[in-house]
N, C-alpha and C positions, 0 to 999 in steps of 0.2 A: 250259336248259343243255345240251340234246342236241347243239346245233351244235358244242360244244367237242370232242365225240368224233371229229369229222372230223380233228382234229389228230393222232389216233393214227397217221396215215400217216407222221408224222415219227419214230416209234419205230424202225422198221427203217432209215430213212434215216440217223438219227444213229449207230446202231451200225455200219452199213456204212461211213459216212463216217469213223468213228474207225479202222476197219481199213484203209481206203484212204488215210488221211492227209490228209483235207480240211483246209482252213485253220481256225485256231482260231475265227475270227469265225463261219464257217458252222456249225461244230460247236456253238458257244454258242447260236446261233439255233435250230438243229434240236433240240438236247436240251431247250432251254427250251420250245419249242412242244410237244414230246412229253410233258414233265412235267405241263403244264397239264391235259390230259384224264385222265391217270393219277391225279392228285390228286382229280379229280372222281369217278372210279371208286372210289377208296378211300372217299370220303365216302358214295357211294351204297351200297356194300356194307356199310359200318358201320351205316348207317341200317336196312338190312334185318336185319342181325344183332341190332341193338338191339330191333327189333320182336319178334323171336322170343325174345329172352333176358329180356324184362321191363323195366319202367321203371327200376329202380335200377341193374341191370347195364348197361342200355342207356345211361343217363346217363353212367356211368363210361367205357363204350366210346367214346361220342361225344366225351367230353372228352379221352380218351387219344389217339385217332386223329385228332382234329380238326386238329392241327398236325403230323401225322406227316411230311408232306412236308418242312416246314421243318426238323424234327428230323433227318431223314436227310441233307438237303443240308448242314446245319450240322455234323453229325457227320463227314461226309466232308471238309469244309473244315477242321475242327478237326484231324483226323488228318494233314492236309497242312501243318499249322502256320500256317494262314491265320487267326489269331485276330482280326485287325482286321476281316476280312470277316465272320467268324462273329458277332461282337458287333454289327457294323453291321446285319447282316440281322435279328438279334433286335430291336434298337431300331427298325429300319424296319418290322418286322411290327406292333409295338405302335402306332407312329405311323400306319401305313397303315390298320390296322383301325379305329382311332378316328376319324381324320380323313377318309381317302379312302372306305373302305367305308361307314361310318355316314353320311358326308356325301352320297355318291351315293345311298344308300338313302333318306335324307330328301328329297333333291332330286327324284328320280324319283317317289317315293311322294307327295310334296307337290304335284307338278304334277297328279297324278290326283285326289288327295283333299286338300281345302283344309287341314284339320288332322287329324293322325293321333295316336292315343293308344297308350300302352303302360303296362305294370304298373310304376309308379314305385317301388313298395316293393322288388321284387326287383332292379330296375335300379340303384337307389340303393345297395343292398348291394354289387353288383358294382363300381360306380364307386368306392365307398369302399375296397374291397379293392384296386383298382388303385392308389389313392393310397398305401395302405400299402406295396404291392409296390414302387412306384417309390422311395419313401423308403428302403426296404430296400436297393435297388440303389445309392442315393446314398451311404450310409454308407461302404462300402469306398473309394469315390473320394475322400471327404474324408479317410479314414484314410491314404491314400498321401501326403498332403501334410503329415502330422504326424511322419513318420519319415524318417531319412536313407536314401538309396538302399541303403546297405550292409545295412540291417536289414530292408528290405522283403521280400526273397525268402523268408526263413525264416518270418517272422511272417505274411506276407500269404497264403500258401498255406493256413494254418490258418484264417484269417478267411474266406476264400472258401468253404471246406468248411463252416464253421459256418453262414454265411448261406445256403448252398445247402440244407443239411439243414433249417433252420428254415422256409425257403420251401416245401419239399416237405411239411413237417408241416402248415403252414397250408393248403396245397393239398388235402391229405387231409381236414382238418377241415371244409373248406367243403362237402364232400359229406355229412358228418354233419349239418351245419347245414341244408342245403337238402333233404335226403331224409329226415331223422329228426326233429330237434328243432323246425325251423321250416318244414316243408314247405308249410304253408298260405300262406306269403308267395309261394310259387312256383306257386300253383294255375293261374294263367293261362298259365304256360310249360310245364307238364307235359302230356305227350301223353295224351289220353283213351284209355280201354280199348277204345272202339268204333272206333278208327282203322282205316281200310281196309287189308286185308292186302296186302302188296306182291306184285307178280307174280313176283319172283325168289324161288327156293327157298333155304332156309338153306345146304345144302351148296355150292350154286353161289356164293352170296354169300361164303362163307368162302374158297373157291378163288379167287374174283376178288380178294378182299382180299390174299391171299398173293401172287398173280401180280402185282398192281399194285405191291405193296411191293417185290418183287424187281426189277421193271422200273425203278422209281424209284431204287433203290439203284444199279443199273447205270448209269442215265443221270446220276445225281448225280456219279459218278466222272468222266464225260466233261465234264459241265457245270462242275464245280469246276476241273478241269484247264485249262479255257479262259478262266476269269475274268480272270486277270492279263494274258495276252497280248491278249485282246479289249479290255480296258479301256485298255491302252497304245496299241493301234492305233486305237482310237476317240477317244482323247484324254480319257478319263474316269478319275477316280480310283477305286481299289478301294473306297473308302468309299462313293462314290455308287452303284456297282454293288451293294454289299452292302445299303445302306439303302433303295434305291429299286427297282432291277430285280429282285433276288432275292425280296423279299417279294411283289411283284406276281405273279411267276411262280408261286411256291409257293401263293399264296392266291387265284389267279384263279377257280377253281371255287367257292370259298367266297364270294368277292366277288359273283359273279353270283347265287348263291343268296340272299344278303341283299337285293340289289336287287329280285329277283323277288318275294320275300316282301313287301317294302315296296309294290311296285306292286299286289300283291293285297290291300293294306291290312292285312297281318299285321305291323304295325310292331314288336310286342313280340318276335317271332321275329327280325326283322332286327337290332334293337338287341342282343339276347342274342348273336347270332352275332358281331357286331362287338366288343362289350366282353368277352364271354366268351372269345373267341379271344385277345384281348390279355392278359387275366388269365392264361390258360394258358401263354402264351409266357414270362411273367415267373416264375410260380410253379412251372411244371413243366419246360418245355423248357430254360430257362436253367440251373436247378440240376442237371438230369440231365446236361447237357453238361459242367458244371463237375466233377461227380463222375466221369464217364466219362474226362475228360481226365487224371485221375490215373493211368490205366493207360498213357498215352502221354506227352505233354508237358503238365504242368499249365497250365491256362488260368486267368487271373485273372478275377474278376467285376467288374473295374473298367471302366466305360464312359467315353468321353471327355466332357468338360464339355458340348460341343455336343449330343451324343446324349442326355445326361441332361436338359438344358434342354428339348430338343424333346419327350422323353417326358413330362416333368413338365407342360409346357404342354398337351400333348394330354390328359393325365389330368385336369387342372384343367378343361379344356373339357368333358370327358365328365361330370364331376361337375355342372357348371353345366347341361348339357343334360338330365341325368337328374332334376333337381329338380322340374319341373312335370308330368312324365308326358305331354307332348305335343310334337309337332314339326311343322314346316312346311318348305316348299321353300327359304325364305330362310336358315334355320338350316343346311340342307344345303349351300347354296352357300357360306356362310361357312366351313364346315369344309373343303370342297374347296379354297377359296382359301388357307386357312392351310397346307394340305398342299402346294400348289404353291409357296408362298413358301419353305417349309422345304426342299422338293426343289431349288429353284433355288439356295438358299444352299449346300446340300451339293455341288451341281454346281460352283459357282464357288470354293468354299473349297479 
């Protein structure tokens, strides 16, 4: 993943370009390339802080900051009123993590090792939680078709808030489940106490995390401001940019980590990264954005039928993959193929 840090050169280029009035397409590319290594630095510093803070707090930190880049980008877009792009990026993160990230990990890992194994007990729980989460997102969409448009605004805002609060509650309860009541199920995924100490010191890791977060916030303003003009000039829809490009940019560092883990035959870690990140998007990032939107312009929790179908299909595939506790390169190729089909559909629709 070290090669990604070369892209940090685009950080000053994007900021200078914004000041000098570069074209929106160039600013989109420069800011996107700069966000990728910054997301990697956030993940690296979070891992170091987790080592020093202990297993339980470390698990919470990793879960909280695991999708911080997507949360920041989505928050900036939400403030700008780009609700379609926000919800498309959230759906795209779920689809991309399950199909693209997990698929690439299984494909590359399976090429090196004929059959790879993972802890099917813990993965099955995560996959089942994903199914519940997607069903929770589907209810508001169904609800919108049962009321006349005149009644939607007042009632629907309350429904979105209720669903968001319940999802956050389930998100918190999963930590109680995994770290307290049923921690034995996760023994293979919990880091051992004799893990090698990181070279980075705690104060430096904290400073790096803060600096990376601030830089991503600044770049997100540039990035989001160029989405619509760039999409129009490139002949792409805002939905395609949100559901394909934004998640790939925000998750690039995490994607490479999952693939590297699979190549090292650490398939359990690779699957946890892919499915755990998707679960966090639905149960944490989405409800947090819904609640934060109340301070600006309320955003509904309703996704388009196509987005819901794509997420539901991805989650059903994840449940199927998790049942046997093993993977091979053909399963990975199939997942990637499904992702490409969905991406092509969003491009042409």
